[in-house]
N, C-alpha and C positions, 0 to 999 in steps of 0.2 A: 846844380845838378843833384839828382838823387842817385846814389850809387847802387843800392839794392833795389831791383825792379820787381820783386815779388808782388803779385797782386795787380800789377799794371797790365793793360791790354798789350797784346803782342807787338803792335806797331809802335808802342812807346817804350819798349824794352831795349833802349839803346845801350851799347857797350861802353859806358863812361867809367873811367877808372884812372887812378894815379899810376903812372909808370915809375916815378921816383919822387923825391922831395922837390924836384924842380920841373917835372914834366907831367902833363895831364892829357890823357887821350879822351876825346869827346866826339860823339857822333851827332851830325846835324839831323834835322828832320828828314824824313824819307824823300820828300819832294825837292830838296835842295841839291843843285848840281854845282860843279866847280865854275861853270860859265854863267850861272844865274847872277842876278843882282846881289842876292844875299851871299852867295858863294864868293863873289869878288869883294864884298865888304869884309868877310872873314879873312881872306888872304891879305887884303890891302888896308886893313884897319888903321895901321900907323900912318900911312901916307894920307889917309882920309881924315886924320885927326880924331879917330875914334879910340876910346879906351875900353878895354875888355877886362872885366873883373871876375874872378872865380869865386863862386859861393857854392858850398857843397854840404850835403847832409847824407848820412848813411842810409836812413830809411825815410819813407814818406810820413809815417805816423809812429808815435810813441804811445802805445795803448790807443786811446781814442783821440789824442791831440796831435796836431801837425808837429813834426820834428823841426826845430829851428835850423836855419842854415848857418854854416860857419864860414866866415870870410877868410879866404886863403891868399888874396892878393891880386895884383894886376898881372895879366899874362900877355904874351906876344905870340903871334903865329910862328910856328916852326916848320911844319910840313903838313901835307895831307895826302890821302889815298882814297881812291874809289869815288863813286858818284851814287847819289840816291840811296843811302845816305853817304855823306863824305865823312871819313874818319880823320879828324884833325888832331895833331899833336901841338899843344900849347906849352910854351916855356914860361914858368913863373919867373918874375923879375928877381924875387928873393926866395930862397928855400923856405918851405913851410916850417914853422916852429915845431919842436919836438912834441909839444902838447897836442898839436893838431895831427902830426904823423902818428902818434900813439892812438888818438881817437879813431883814425881811419886804418889802423893796423899796418902802417908802412914800415918797411925795413930801412934803416939808415943807409946812406950812400957809403 
Protein backbone atom coordinates (compact mmCIF):
# COMPACT_ATOMS: atom_id res chain seq x y z
CA UNK A 1 0.00 0.00 0.00
CA UNK A 2 1.03 3.57 -0.63
CA UNK A 3 -0.14 5.69 2.29
CA UNK A 4 0.02 9.19 0.80
CA UNK A 5 -2.15 9.36 -2.31
CA UNK A 6 -1.19 12.85 -3.53
CA UNK A 7 -0.99 12.93 -7.30
CA UNK A 8 -3.01 9.74 -7.79
CA UNK A 9 -6.27 9.87 -9.69
CA UNK A 10 -9.38 10.12 -7.51
CA UNK A 11 -10.51 6.53 -7.98
CA UNK A 12 -7.14 5.31 -6.62
CA UNK A 13 -7.09 7.50 -3.51
CA UNK A 14 -8.05 4.76 -1.09
CA UNK A 15 -8.04 5.55 2.63
CA UNK A 16 -5.28 3.11 3.67
CA UNK A 17 -3.66 3.78 7.04
CA UNK A 18 -2.32 2.30 10.24
CA UNK A 19 -4.82 2.30 13.09
CA UNK A 20 -2.17 1.13 15.54
CA UNK A 21 1.01 -0.96 15.63
CA UNK A 22 -1.14 -4.09 15.23
CA UNK A 23 -4.01 -2.91 13.01
CA UNK A 24 -4.15 -1.60 9.44
CA UNK A 25 -7.17 -0.18 7.63
CA UNK A 26 -7.24 -0.92 3.90
CA UNK A 27 -9.78 -0.21 1.19
CA UNK A 28 -10.42 -2.65 -1.63
CA UNK A 29 -10.82 -1.65 -5.25
CA UNK A 30 -14.05 0.22 -5.92
CA UNK A 31 -15.61 -2.74 -7.76
CA UNK A 32 -15.08 -5.26 -4.92
CA UNK A 33 -18.13 -6.27 -2.87
CA UNK A 34 -18.32 -8.39 0.27
CA UNK A 35 -20.15 -11.15 -1.64
CA UNK A 36 -17.83 -11.19 -4.67
CA UNK A 37 -15.20 -13.89 -5.16
CA UNK A 38 -12.43 -11.44 -4.20
CA UNK A 39 -14.41 -10.20 -1.18
CA UNK A 40 -14.81 -13.75 0.07
CA UNK A 41 -11.09 -14.42 -0.45
CA UNK A 42 -10.35 -11.40 1.76
CA UNK A 43 -12.64 -12.55 4.55
CA UNK A 44 -11.87 -16.28 4.37
CA UNK A 45 -8.19 -16.20 3.44
CA UNK A 46 -7.08 -18.34 6.40
CA UNK A 47 -9.66 -21.05 5.74
CA UNK A 48 -8.60 -21.04 2.08
CA UNK A 49 -4.92 -21.43 2.98
CA UNK A 50 -4.03 -17.96 1.66
CA UNK A 51 -1.39 -15.83 3.40
CA UNK A 52 -1.71 -12.04 3.31
CA UNK A 53 1.43 -9.95 3.79
CA UNK A 54 1.47 -6.19 4.37
CA UNK A 55 3.97 -4.10 2.40
CA UNK A 56 3.73 -0.34 2.85
CA UNK A 57 5.42 2.78 1.58
CA UNK A 58 4.72 6.36 2.55
CA UNK A 59 4.83 7.88 -0.94
CA UNK A 60 4.79 6.56 -4.49
CA UNK A 61 8.01 8.34 -5.47
CA UNK A 62 11.04 9.78 -3.76
CA UNK A 63 12.08 12.54 -6.14
CA UNK A 64 12.10 10.77 -9.52
CA UNK A 65 12.57 7.20 -8.25
CA UNK A 66 9.90 4.81 -6.93
CA UNK A 67 9.87 4.57 -3.13
CA UNK A 68 10.63 1.03 -1.93
CA UNK A 69 8.05 -0.85 0.09
CA UNK A 70 8.64 -1.81 3.74
CA UNK A 71 7.60 -5.31 4.80
CA UNK A 72 5.38 -5.08 7.90
CA UNK A 73 4.46 -8.75 8.34
CA UNK A 74 1.62 -11.18 7.86
CA UNK A 75 -1.92 -10.00 8.59
CA UNK A 76 -5.26 -11.64 9.29
CA UNK A 77 -8.77 -10.44 8.52
CA UNK A 78 -10.35 -8.79 11.55
CA UNK A 79 -13.47 -6.98 10.26
CA UNK A 80 -14.91 -5.07 7.35
CA UNK A 81 -17.40 -2.35 6.58
CA UNK A 82 -19.11 -1.09 3.45
CA UNK A 83 -19.17 -2.22 -0.15
CA UNK A 84 -17.56 -0.88 -3.33
CA UNK A 85 -15.06 -0.29 -1.78
CA UNK A 86 -14.86 -2.48 1.30
CA UNK A 87 -12.94 -1.03 4.23
CA UNK A 88 -11.05 -3.93 5.82
CA UNK A 89 -9.31 -3.94 9.18
CA UNK A 90 -6.31 -6.28 9.12
CA UNK A 91 -4.61 -7.43 12.32
CA UNK A 92 -0.86 -7.89 12.17
CA UNK A 93 0.35 -11.13 13.72
CA UNK A 94 3.21 -9.22 15.35
CA UNK A 95 3.35 -5.52 16.24
CA UNK A 96 5.45 -3.57 13.78
CA UNK A 97 8.93 -2.75 15.11
CA UNK A 98 9.57 0.75 16.45
CA UNK A 99 11.80 1.54 13.47
CA UNK A 100 8.85 0.99 11.15
CA UNK A 101 6.34 2.79 13.38
CA UNK A 102 8.72 5.77 13.45
CA UNK A 103 9.02 5.67 9.67
CA UNK A 104 5.24 5.89 9.32
CA UNK A 105 4.83 8.31 12.28
CA UNK A 106 2.78 5.93 14.45
CA UNK A 107 2.21 6.57 18.12
CA UNK A 108 3.07 3.63 20.42
CA UNK A 109 0.22 1.65 22.02
